[in-house]
C-alpha positions as CSV (number, residue, x, y, z in Angstrom):
1,M,-9.6,-10.6,19.0
2,T,-12.9,-10.6,17.7
3,N,-15.9,-10.7,20.0
4,G,-19.0,-12.0,18.1
5,L,-18.0,-10.7,15.0
6,T,-20.5,-10.7,12.4
7,R,-21.6,-9.7,8.6
8,R,-25.0,-10.1,7.1
9,F,-25.6,-9.3,3.4
10,G,-29.3,-8.8,3.5
11,D,-30.7,-12.1,4.9
12,F,-28.0,-13.8,3.9
13,T,-25.0,-14.2,7.0
14,A,-21.9,-14.4,6.0
15,V,-19.7,-14.5,9.1
16,D,-22.2,-15.4,12.2
17,H,-20.5,-14.3,15.9
18,V,-16.9,-15.3,15.1
19,N,-14.9,-15.1,18.1
20,L,-10.9,-15.5,17.1
21,R,-8.4,-14.9,19.7
22,V,-4.8,-14.8,17.8
23,G,-1.9,-14.4,19.9
24,K,1.1,-12.2,19.1
25,G,4.3,-13.5,16.9
26,I,2.5,-16.5,15.7
27,I,1.2,-18.1,12.8
28,F,-2.4,-18.4,12.7
29,G,-4.0,-20.8,10.1
30,F,-7.3,-19.7,9.1
31,L,-9.3,-22.4,7.4
32,G,-12.8,-23.4,5.7
33,P,-14.3,-24.2,2.2
34,N,-15.2,-22.2,-0.2
35,G,-18.2,-19.6,0.9
36,A,-17.4,-20.3,4.4
37,G,-16.6,-16.6,5.5
38,K,-13.2,-16.7,5.5
39,S,-12.4,-14.0,3.2
40,T,-15.4,-11.8,4.7
41,T,-13.8,-11.8,8.1
42,I,-10.3,-10.9,6.6
43,R,-11.8,-8.3,4.8
44,M,-13.4,-7.0,8.0
45,L,-10.1,-7.5,10.2
46,S,-8.1,-5.7,7.7
47,T,-11.1,-2.6,7.7
48,L,-12.0,-3.3,3.4
49,L,-15.7,-4.2,5.0
50,S,-17.7,-2.7,8.2
51,P,-19.1,-5.5,10.6
52,S,-23.1,-5.8,10.9
53,S,-22.6,-6.2,14.8
54,G,-19.6,-7.6,17.0
55,T,-16.2,-6.1,18.2
56,A,-12.9,-6.6,17.2
57,T,-9.6,-5.1,18.4
58,V,-6.8,-5.4,15.9
59,A,-2.9,-4.9,17.2
60,G,-4.9,-3.1,20.0
61,F,-7.2,-1.2,18.5
62,D,-10.9,-1.2,17.8
63,L,-11.5,-2.2,14.4
64,V,-14.5,0.3,14.0
65,H,-13.5,3.3,15.6
66,E,-9.6,3.5,15.5
67,S,-9.5,1.8,11.9
68,A,-6.5,4.3,10.7
69,E,-4.4,2.8,13.4
70,V,-5.7,-0.8,12.7
71,R,-4.4,-0.2,9.1
72,R,-0.8,1.3,10.4
73,K,-0.3,-2.2,12.0
74,I,-1.4,-4.4,9.3
75,G,0.0,-5.4,5.8
76,L,-2.3,-7.3,3.6
77,V,-1.3,-9.7,0.9
78,A,-4.1,-10.9,-0.7
79,E,-4.4,-13.6,-3.8
80,K,-4.9,-10.9,-6.5
81,L,-1.5,-9.7,-7.0
82,I,-1.6,-5.8,-6.6
83,L,1.1,-4.5,-8.8
84,Y,1.5,-2.4,-12.0
85,P,3.2,-5.0,-14.9
86,R,4.5,-1.6,-16.7
87,L,6.3,-0.6,-13.5
88,T,9.7,-2.0,-12.3
89,A,9.8,-3.5,-9.0
90,V,11.5,-0.5,-7.5
91,E,8.9,1.6,-9.2
92,N,6.0,-0.4,-7.9
93,L,7.2,-0.4,-4.5
94,M,8.2,3.2,-4.5
95,F,4.2,4.0,-5.3
96,F,2.8,1.5,-2.8
97,G,5.0,2.8,0.2
98,R,4.2,6.6,-0.7
99,M,0.7,5.3,-0.3
100,Y,1.5,4.1,3.2
101,G,3.0,7.9,4.0
102,M,6.7,6.8,3.9
103,Q,9.2,8.7,3.2
104,D,11.5,8.6,0.4
105,D,14.7,8.1,1.7
106,L,13.3,5.6,4.5
107,L,11.2,3.6,1.6
108,R,14.4,3.5,-0.3
109,K,16.4,2.2,2.3
110,R,13.5,-0.4,3.3
111,I,12.9,-1.7,-0.7
112,D,16.6,-2.3,-0.8
113,E,16.5,-4.5,2.3
114,L,13.4,-6.5,1.4
115,L,15.1,-7.1,-2.5
116,D,17.8,-8.5,-0.7
117,M,15.5,-10.5,1.2
118,V,13.7,-12.3,-1.0
119,Y,16.9,-12.3,-4.1
120,L,15.3,-9.9,-5.8
121,T,17.3,-7.1,-6.0
122,P,19.0,-8.1,-9.7
123,F,16.0,-7.7,-11.1
124,K,15.0,-4.3,-9.4
125,N,15.0,-2.4,-12.3
126,K,13.1,-4.6,-14.4
127,L,9.3,-4.4,-15.5
128,V,7.2,-6.5,-13.3
129,G,5.0,-7.5,-16.4
130,G,8.2,-9.7,-17.4
131,F,8.6,-11.3,-14.2
132,S,8.0,-15.2,-13.4
133,S,4.7,-15.9,-11.2
134,G,6.9,-16.7,-8.2
135,M,8.4,-13.5,-8.8
136,R,5.5,-11.5,-8.8
137,Q,4.5,-13.2,-5.5
138,R,7.9,-11.9,-3.8
139,V,7.4,-8.5,-4.9
140,N,3.3,-8.6,-3.7
141,I,4.8,-9.7,-0.2
142,M,7.2,-7.3,-0.1
143,R,4.4,-4.6,-1.0
144,G,2.5,-5.7,2.4
145,L,5.5,-5.5,4.1
146,L,6.9,-1.9,3.2
147,H,6.0,0.1,6.2
148,N,6.9,-3.4,8.8
149,P,3.6,-4.1,9.9
150,E,2.8,-5.9,13.2
151,I,0.6,-8.0,11.5
152,L,0.7,-9.7,8.4
153,F,-2.4,-11.2,6.7
154,L,-1.7,-13.5,3.9
155,D,-4.6,-15.0,1.2
156,E,-3.2,-18.1,-0.2
157,P,0.1,-17.1,-1.1
158,T,1.6,-19.6,-2.6
159,N,-1.5,-20.2,-5.0
160,A,0.1,-21.4,-8.6
161,L,3.1,-21.3,-8.0
162,D,5.7,-23.6,-8.5
163,P,7.6,-26.3,-5.7
164,Q,10.8,-24.0,-5.5
165,S,8.7,-20.8,-4.9
166,V,6.5,-22.5,-2.4
167,R,9.0,-23.2,-0.7
168,F,10.8,-19.9,-0.9
169,V,7.6,-18.7,0.2
170,H,7.3,-21.1,3.6
171,D,10.7,-20.3,4.2
172,L,10.0,-16.3,4.2
173,V,6.8,-17.2,6.3
174,K,8.8,-18.7,9.0
175,T,11.8,-15.9,8.9
176,L,9.2,-13.2,9.2
177,K,7.2,-14.9,12.3
178,A,11.0,-15.1,14.3
179,Q,11.3,-11.3,13.4
180,G,8.2,-11.0,15.3
181,H,5.7,-10.6,12.8
182,T,1.9,-12.3,13.7
183,I,1.2,-13.9,10.1
184,I,-2.6,-14.6,9.6
185,L,-2.5,-17.3,6.9
186,T,-5.6,-18.7,4.6
187,T,-5.0,-21.7,2.5
188,H,-6.7,-24.4,0.7
189,V,-3.7,-26.4,1.1
190,M,-3.8,-28.5,3.9
191,E,0.0,-29.7,4.1
192,E,1.0,-26.0,4.2
193,A,-0.9,-24.9,6.9
194,D,0.0,-28.2,8.7
195,E,3.6,-27.0,8.2
196,L,3.3,-23.4,8.9
197,S,0.7,-22.9,11.6
198,D,1.3,-22.6,15.5
199,I,-2.7,-22.8,15.7
200,I,-5.3,-23.5,13.0
201,E,-9.2,-22.4,13.1
202,I,-11.2,-23.7,10.8
203,I,-14.4,-22.0,9.9
204,D,-17.8,-23.1,8.0
205,H,-21.1,-21.5,7.4
206,G,-19.7,-18.3,8.7
207,R,-18.9,-20.1,12.0
208,T,-16.2,-21.5,14.2
209,I,-16.4,-25.6,14.0
210,D,-12.9,-26.2,15.5
211,R,-9.6,-24.9,16.7
212,G,-6.6,-26.3,18.0
213,T,-2.6,-26.9,16.9
214,P,-2.0,-29.1,14.0
215,R,-1.3,-31.9,16.1
216,E,-4.2,-31.6,18.3
217,L,-6.6,-31.8,15.5
218,K,-5.3,-34.8,14.2
219,D,-5.0,-36.5,17.4
220,K,-8.5,-35.7,17.8
221,F,-9.7,-36.9,14.7
222,N,-7.0,-39.8,14.5
223,A,-6.1,-38.6,11.3
224,D,-2.9,-38.5,9.9
225,N,-3.1,-35.5,8.0
226,M,-4.4,-31.9,7.9
227,L,-6.6,-32.9,4.9
228,D,-8.3,-35.7,6.7
229,V,-8.8,-33.2,9.7
230,F,-10.8,-30.8,7.5
231,L,-13.0,-33.2,5.3
232,S,-14.3,-34.9,8.7
233,L,-15.3,-31.4,9.8
234,T,-16.5,-29.7,6.9
235,G,-17.5,-33.0,4.8
236,R,-16.8,-34.2,1.1
237,D,-19.5,-32.4,-0.3
238,L,-18.7,-30.0,-3.3
239,R,-19.3,-26.6,-3.0
240,D,-20.4,-25.2,-6.4
241,S,-21.9,-22.5,-6.8
242,A,-23.3,-20.0,-9.6
243,S,-25.0,-16.4,-9.8
244,D,-27.7,-15.3,-12.8
245,H,-25.7,-12.0,-12.3
246,L,-23.0,-11.1,-14.9
247,F,-20.3,-8.8,-13.1
248,M,-18.7,-5.8,-14.5
249,G,-15.2,-6.5,-16.0
250,M,-16.2,-10.1,-16.3
251,R,-15.1,-11.8,-19.7
């Protein structure tokens, strides 16, 4: 839950008094165009970025004053894969599990359970650098689930995956919901948001512009699909942007 959550960068307000209400055990679709404020909001809710103003509680803990407790309750699966290609699947997961402070015996048991769940047990001792994109994403999701978080942030979980892997990830997300996890999903694939989300919140220019179930939103705009709803709310103009500054690491 957030109350007036705001983040400014100098004179620019990236997130402007956003009030989110996410029920326990649901899939919450958090949508918006590029630059709308989604990523900044997720970075705040996952304790990676401090709010400029406003308050938030995550899993019942204050975002700012109880950030360590928040981190214990959440898992973050970022769009960018956070894996080491020269390590095996098990070695990657052992490394990240130890960062969560998990004991080795409990961690190995948890890794075996997750490997079975995502059908990667036969590949557990193979180098992740040799995995397909779909296999790497499954390991990436496992990484976020190691400590069995109450809330899982999924940022573009099917980006650049083949159709079979997309279907598997969709089914996995539904399984996680059935197991009691709360999932906050960001995606640019409107069909994905429609299929998976219990509630959708659409943000643009740092502010919430609409919220409802997929059915409610489609009925409201007399639309057959979520893409038409999204374009009705955010417009059809391209959101191109460029900077005159070069960032370290850019090639």
